[in-house]
Residue, then its C-alpha position, 0 to 999 in steps of 0.5 A: q541155854e535160853a530154853q533152859e533158863a525160861k523153863r527154870r523161871a517158869e517152874l520158879l514162877k509156878v512155885a512162887e505163885q502158890d506161895v503168894k496165893n497161900l500168903r493172900s489166903l491167910g490174910v497176910l499179903k495185901q498187895l504186890e508191886p513186882e515192878l518195884h519189888r514191893a510187898y505190902v503185908e497186914p501189920l498185925y500178922w507181921h508183928a505177931s510173927s517170929i523172925d524165922v516166919k518173917e524171913g521165910m515170908a520175905i524169901a518166898l516173896a523175893r522168889y516171886m519177884e525173881a520169877k516176875e522181874g528177874t531179881r531176887r529181892v523184896e521190900v516188905y511194907d506195912y499195908r496200913s502205914g506204908r512204912r518199910l518193915a524189912k528187906y531181903s536180897s542177896w545181902g540177906f534179910k534185914i528187919e527195919d522195925 
């Protein structure tokens, strides 16, 4: 069963790394701190995005955190001010701004 779990996490990581690459190439994602479950985003893009887009980004980032650290949760921060913008976990998605 450990082998199956390792395979599942490897597959999850592959998909999650592609999501992160896409967010970086769009200029949205500026910095990641997986050990702290934090992601820093460009605030102009964040504030211009709809709630659905924001939630989708948070879910993609939480999947990445799960693949790296084992827990599907993330806190999204403004790259410029350091202010927390949102969080996603098993409790759901919550916007701070």
